[in-house]
C-alpha positions as CSV (number, residue, x, y, z in Angstrom):
1,X,-163.0,-1.5,-140.2
2,X,-162.3,1.9,-139.1
3,X,-163.7,1.0,-135.7
4,X,-162.2,-2.7,-135.5
5,X,-158.7,-0.5,-135.9
6,X,-159.5,2.0,-133.6
7,X,-160.6,-1.3,-131.0
8,X,-157.0,-2.9,-131.9
9,X,-155.1,0.0,-130.9
10,X,-156.6,0.7,-127.4
11,X,-155.9,-2.7,-126.5
12,X,-152.6,-2.6,-127.3
13,X,-152.2,0.4,-125.6
14,X,-153.7,-0.7,-122.4
15,X,-151.2,-4.0,-122.8
16,X,-148.3,-2.0,-122.7
17,X,-149.3,0.3,-120.2
18,X,-149.4,-2.7,-117.8
19,X,-146.0,-3.6,-118.4
20,X,-144.4,-0.6,-117.0
21,X,-142.5,-0.7,-113.7
22,X,-144.2,1.6,-111.0
23,X,-141.9,5.1,-110.0
24,X,-140.6,4.8,-106.4
25,X,-140.6,8.1,-106.2
26,X,-140.9,9.0,-102.5
27,X,-138.3,7.0,-101.4
28,X,-136.2,8.2,-104.2
29,X,-137.3,11.8,-103.1
30,X,-136.5,11.4,-99.7
31,X,-132.9,12.3,-97.9
32,X,-130.7,10.1,-97.3
33,X,-130.4,10.6,-93.6
34,X,-134.2,10.0,-93.5
35,X,-133.8,6.9,-95.3
36,X,-131.7,5.5,-92.5
37,X,-133.7,6.9,-89.8
38,X,-136.8,4.8,-91.7
39,X,-134.5,2.0,-91.7
40,X,-133.7,1.9,-88.2
41,X,-137.3,2.2,-87.4
42,X,-138.1,-0.5,-89.3
43,X,-135.2,-2.9,-87.6
44,X,-136.8,-1.7,-84.3
45,X,-140.0,-3.5,-85.2
46,X,-138.3,-6.5,-86.2
47,X,-136.3,-7.0,-83.3
48,X,-137.4,-8.4,-80.6
49,X,-136.0,-6.8,-76.8
50,X,-133.1,-9.2,-76.5
51,X,-132.1,-8.5,-79.7
52,X,-132.3,-5.1,-79.6
53,X,-130.4,-5.1,-76.3
54,X,-127.4,-7.1,-78.2
55,X,-127.1,-4.9,-80.7
56,X,-126.8,-2.1,-78.4
57,X,-124.2,-3.6,-76.6
58,X,-121.8,-4.5,-79.2
59,X,-121.0,-1.6,-80.4
60,X,-120.5,-0.2,-76.6
61,X,-116.9,0.8,-75.4
62,X,-116.2,-0.7,-72.0
63,X,-115.2,1.7,-69.2
64,X,-111.8,1.2,-68.4
65,X,-111.2,1.5,-64.9
66,X,-108.3,3.2,-63.2
67,X,-106.3,1.3,-60.4
68,X,-103.6,3.1,-58.1
69,X,-100.2,1.5,-58.8
70,X,-98.8,-0.6,-56.4
71,X,-95.9,0.7,-54.3
72,X,-94.1,-2.0,-53.3
73,X,-91.9,-1.4,-50.1
74,X,-89.3,-3.7,-48.6
75,X,-89.2,-4.5,-44.9
76,X,-86.6,-2.5,-43.1
77,X,-83.6,-5.1,-42.0
78,X,-83.1,-3.5,-38.5
79,X,-85.4,-1.7,-36.3
80,X,-83.3,0.1,-34.1
81,X,-83.7,-2.0,-30.7
82,X,-82.3,-4.8,-28.8
83,X,-84.2,-8.2,-29.1
84,X,-83.9,-12.0,-29.9
85,X,-87.1,-14.3,-31.2
86,X,-87.0,-17.8,-30.7
87,X,-88.9,-20.2,-33.1
88,X,-89.6,-24.1,-33.1
89,X,-88.2,-26.1,-36.1
90,X,-89.1,-29.4,-34.6
91,X,-89.0,-31.8,-31.6
92,X,-85.5,-31.3,-31.8
93,X,-84.0,-28.0,-33.4
94,X,-84.8,-24.6,-32.4
95,X,-84.3,-21.2,-34.6
96,X,-83.7,-17.9,-33.7
97,X,-83.2,-14.4,-35.2
98,X,-82.2,-11.6,-33.2
99,X,-80.7,-7.2,-33.5
100,X,-78.2,-5.6,-31.6
101,X,-78.0,-2.1,-32.4
102,X,-74.2,-0.5,-33.0
103,X,-74.5,1.7,-30.3
104,X,-75.1,-1.2,-27.5
105,X,-71.7,-2.6,-29.1
106,X,-69.8,0.5,-28.7
107,X,-71.0,1.3,-25.0
108,X,-69.8,-2.5,-24.1
109,X,-66.7,-2.0,-26.2
110,X,-66.2,1.5,-24.2
111,X,-67.2,-0.1,-20.7
112,X,-65.1,-3.4,-21.2
113,X,-61.8,-2.1,-22.3
114,X,-59.4,-4.4,-23.4
115,X,-62.2,-7.8,-22.1
116,X,-63.9,-7.2,-25.1
117,X,-61.1,-7.8,-27.3
118,X,-61.4,-11.2,-25.8
119,X,-65.2,-11.8,-25.3
120,X,-67.2,-14.0,-27.1
121,X,-71.0,-13.2,-28.5
122,X,-72.5,-16.3,-27.5
123,X,-76.2,-17.8,-27.5
124,X,-77.1,-19.2,-24.1
125,X,-80.0,-22.1,-24.1
126,X,-81.5,-22.5,-21.0
127,X,-83.8,-25.6,-20.2
128,X,-87.1,-24.5,-18.5
129,X,-89.7,-26.9,-18.6
130,X,-92.2,-27.1,-16.3
131,X,-90.9,-23.9,-14.2
132,X,-91.1,-20.1,-13.9
133,X,-88.4,-18.9,-15.2
134,X,-86.6,-16.2,-13.4
135,X,-83.1,-16.4,-15.2
136,X,-81.5,-18.0,-12.5
137,X,-82.9,-21.8,-12.0
138,X,-83.1,-23.4,-15.1
139,X,-82.9,-27.2,-15.2
140,X,-79.3,-26.8,-17.1
141,X,-78.0,-24.7,-20.0
142,X,-75.3,-24.6,-22.6
143,X,-73.3,-21.8,-24.8
144,X,-73.5,-22.1,-28.6
145,X,-70.4,-19.3,-29.9
146,X,-71.5,-17.4,-32.8
147,X,-69.7,-14.4,-35.2
148,X,-70.7,-10.6,-34.7
149,X,-72.0,-10.4,-38.3
150,X,-74.8,-13.3,-38.0
151,X,-78.4,-12.3,-37.2
152,X,-80.1,-15.4,-36.9
153,X,-78.8,-19.6,-36.2
154,X,-80.3,-23.1,-35.7
155,X,-79.8,-24.6,-32.5
156,X,-80.0,-28.3,-32.1
157,X,-81.6,-28.8,-28.4
158,X,-81.0,-32.7,-28.1
159,X,-84.3,-32.3,-25.8
160,X,-87.7,-32.7,-27.4
161,X,-90.5,-32.3,-25.2
162,X,-89.0,-29.5,-23.3
163,X,-89.3,-25.9,-23.1
164,X,-86.6,-23.3,-24.1
165,X,-85.4,-19.8,-23.7
166,X,-82.5,-18.0,-25.2
167,X,-80.1,-15.4,-23.5
168,X,-77.5,-13.5,-26.5
169,X,-74.8,-12.1,-24.6
170,X,-71.2,-11.8,-24.1
171,X,-68.6,-14.3,-22.3
172,X,-65.8,-12.5,-21.0
173,X,-62.7,-14.7,-20.7
174,X,-63.2,-14.9,-17.0
175,X,-66.6,-16.7,-17.7
176,X,-68.4,-13.8,-17.0
177,X,-71.8,-13.2,-19.2
178,X,-73.0,-9.8,-20.0
179,X,-76.7,-10.1,-21.0
180,X,-77.9,-8.3,-24.0
181,X,-81.3,-9.6,-24.6
182,X,-83.8,-12.4,-23.8
183,X,-85.8,-14.4,-26.3
184,X,-89.6,-15.6,-25.5
185,X,-90.1,-19.3,-24.5
186,X,-91.2,-21.9,-26.7
187,X,-92.2,-25.5,-26.0
188,X,-91.0,-28.4,-28.5
189,X,-93.5,-30.8,-29.5
190,X,-92.2,-34.7,-28.6
191,X,-91.0,-36.8,-30.9
192,X,-93.1,-40.0,-29.9
193,X,-96.7,-40.6,-28.8
194,X,-96.8,-39.4,-25.4
195,X,-95.3,-41.0,-22.5
196,X,-98.3,-40.5,-19.9
197,X,-100.3,-43.3,-20.2
198,X,-102.3,-44.0,-17.2
199,X,-105.2,-41.5,-17.4
200,X,-108.4,-42.5,-17.5
201,X,-110.7,-41.8,-19.9
202,X,-114.8,-41.9,-19.7
203,X,-116.4,-44.5,-21.8
204,X,-119.9,-46.6,-22.0
205,X,-120.6,-48.4,-18.8
206,X,-120.7,-51.5,-20.9
207,X,-117.9,-51.3,-22.5
208,X,-115.9,-50.3,-19.5
209,X,-117.6,-53.7,-17.3
210,X,-116.3,-56.0,-19.7
211,X,-112.9,-54.8,-20.2
212,X,-112.7,-54.4,-16.6
213,X,-114.1,-57.8,-15.7
214,X,-111.6,-59.4,-18.0
215,X,-108.9,-57.6,-16.2
216,X,-110.0,-59.3,-12.6
217,X,-110.8,-62.9,-14.5
218,X,-114.4,-62.7,-15.1
219,X,-114.2,-63.8,-18.7
220,X,-114.9,-62.0,-21.9
221,X,-118.7,-62.7,-21.6
222,X,-118.8,-61.1,-17.6
223,X,-121.9,-59.7,-17.4
224,X,-121.9,-56.0,-15.6
225,X,-123.8,-57.3,-12.7
226,X,-120.9,-59.6,-11.8
227,X,-118.0,-56.9,-12.1
228,X,-120.2,-54.5,-10.2
229,X,-120.7,-56.9,-7.0
230,X,-116.9,-57.3,-7.4
231,X,-116.2,-53.7,-7.4
232,X,-118.6,-53.2,-4.6
233,X,-116.9,-56.1,-2.6
234,X,-113.6,-54.3,-3.1
235,X,-114.8,-50.5,-2.1
236,X,-116.1,-51.1,0.5
237,X,-113.5,-53.1,2.4
238,X,-111.0,-50.8,1.4
239,X,-109.0,-53.2,-0.6
240,X,-109.3,-51.1,-3.6
241,X,-107.0,-48.0,-4.2
242,X,-104.7,-46.4,-6.7
243,X,-101.3,-47.6,-7.6
244,X,-98.2,-45.7,-6.7
245,X,-96.6,-44.2,-3.8
246,X,-99.9,-43.9,-1.8
247,X,-102.5,-46.5,-1.3
248,X,-105.3,-44.0,0.8
249,X,-108.8,-44.7,-0.3
250,X,-110.9,-42.0,-1.0
251,X,-114.4,-41.4,1.0
252,X,-117.3,-43.4,-0.2
253,X,-120.8,-42.4,0.3
254,X,-123.8,-44.6,0.0
255,X,-127.1,-45.3,0.8
256,X,-128.7,-48.2,3.2
257,X,-127.7,-51.4,2.6
258,X,-131.0,-52.5,2.4
259,X,-131.5,-50.4,-0.8
260,X,-130.2,-51.9,-4.2
261,X,-129.5,-48.2,-5.6
262,X,-125.9,-47.2,-4.6
263,X,-123.6,-45.1,-5.7
264,X,-119.2,-44.7,-6.1
265,X,-117.4,-41.3,-6.4
266,X,-113.7,-41.8,-6.2
267,X,-110.9,-39.2,-7.4
268,X,-107.2,-39.7,-8.0
269,X,-104.2,-37.3,-8.8
270,X,-101.7,-37.6,-11.6
271,X,-98.2,-36.4,-11.3
272,X,-95.6,-36.4,-13.9
273,X,-92.3,-34.7,-14.8
274,X,-88.9,-35.1,-16.2
275,X,-85.2,-34.3,-15.4
276,X,-82.1,-35.6,-16.4
277,X,-82.2,-39.7,-17.0
278,X,-79.1,-40.0,-14.4
279,X,-81.1,-37.6,-12.2
280,X,-81.9,-39.1,-8.7
281,X,-85.7,-38.3,-8.0
282,X,-87.8,-38.4,-4.6
283,X,-91.3,-38.2,-4.0
284,X,-92.4,-37.5,-0.4
285,X,-89.1,-38.9,0.5
286,X,-89.5,-42.3,-1.4
287,X,-87.0,-43.0,-4.3
288,X,-88.4,-43.2,-7.5
289,X,-87.2,-45.0,-11.2
290,X,-86.8,-42.5,-13.9
291,X,-87.9,-43.4,-17.1
292,X,-84.8,-44.0,-20.0
293,X,-85.6,-40.1,-20.9
294,X,-85.6,-38.9,-17.9
295,X,-89.6,-39.1,-17.5
296,X,-91.5,-40.1,-14.4
297,X,-95.1,-40.7,-14.0
298,X,-96.9,-41.6,-10.3
299,X,-100.5,-42.0,-9.4
300,X,-101.9,-41.4,-6.2
301,X,-105.2,-42.0,-4.6
302,X,-106.7,-38.5,-3.4
303,X,-108.5,-38.3,0.1
304,X,-109.9,-35.7,1.4
305,X,-107.7,-32.9,2.9
306,X,-104.7,-31.2,2.1
307,X,-102.1,-33.1,0.3
308,X,-98.5,-32.0,0.2
309,X,-96.2,-34.1,-2.6
310,X,-92.7,-32.6,-2.3
311,X,-90.7,-33.9,-5.5
312,X,-87.2,-33.7,-4.9
313,X,-84.2,-33.7,-7.8
314,X,-80.7,-34.3,-7.3
315,X,-77.9,-34.1,-10.0
316,X,-75.8,-37.4,-10.8
317,X,-72.8,-35.7,-9.0
318,X,-75.1,-34.3,-5.9
319,X,-73.5,-31.1,-6.6
320,X,-77.4,-29.4,-7.6
321,X,-80.4,-30.1,-6.1
322,X,-84.0,-29.0,-6.7
323,X,-87.6,-29.3,-5.0
324,X,-90.7,-28.8,-6.1
325,X,-94.1,-29.1,-3.9
326,X,-97.3,-29.5,-5.2
327,X,-99.9,-29.0,-2.7
328,X,-103.5,-30.3,-3.4
329,X,-106.6,-29.5,-1.7
330,X,-110.1,-32.1,-1.7
331,X,-113.5,-31.7,-0.3
332,X,-116.3,-33.8,-1.2
333,X,-119.7,-32.6,-0.6
C-alpha cells in the first residue's frame, strides 16, 4: 500500500508540473531598446522591398525649395525721346501712340514765340500706297487735331487695302506744318475678297482642257485633243493674244511640222493699281476705266524685249498729276 501511495503522489506531481506556464526570462530580461531593435529586424524580414521603402518614406520630411521673390516692375511711362508708332486695328481704323519730350515743346515755344499759342498739334495722315514715301509724294493726306495731353489716338482712314504713314507736329496759323516725329508705314487689309481676279493658276491639264473647251463651245465632254488642235491653230495663226491694251503675241518656238510633238510657252504681264475714284488714269497714253473704289487691273501680252508702260493719274480738278512708269525686260531662250 505504501508503494501505491508513493506512485500516486509521483503521478500527481508530474501532472501538476506540466500545467505550469514557461517563463520568458530572456525576453523580459532584455533592455527596452534591445527589444525594439529586435522587433525592427523582425519587421524588415517580414516586409518586402516595396513595403520597406513605403514605410521609410511615410515618415520623411520633404525639402522645402526656397525661390527668390518676384520683383514686379512697371514699364516706364516715358522713354525721353520723340517718337510715334502706328499700328493697324482693322481695314478702316489705325491706332497710334507717341511721346513728345517736354524739352521739345519748350524749344518750339521759345523758337515760335507768339505763333506757338495759335498753333495746333495735329496728326497728319498720309496715303502712301505703292510708293516710296519721302515726305512729299503721298497720294493724299488729311489732318487730325489732338490735344497736348493725349498720347494715343484712333484714326478713321475710310480706305481699306491702303498703306499709311503718320506725322505728328504743329500746324501754325499760317498753314505751315512743323514736323516733330514720323511713324512707321503700315498696310490695312482689304474689307472684301481681292479685286485681282485675272491671274491664271496652274491646274491639271485635263481640267484646264475641259474648262477651256467649254469656253470655246466644244461642249462639256469635249476631249483634250480637240482643244489642243483649236489652241494650236489659234496660236500659230497669231489670232490668240491676251486681253488689255496690248495685243502682241509672244514668240512661239516649235519643232518641224511633220512631228506630232509640240510645245508652246507664253508669258503675260498683269498691271494693277489704285487712285482716287474720280481721277483720270491713262496707260501708255490710253484712258482706262476705274472701278468704283478707284482700283484698276490690266493684262498684257509680254513679248521679248523691253516694255515701257507709263501710267499717268490726274486728279478730278486737273491740278495734281502723278506718273509711274514700270519697265519690264523679257528674254526667251
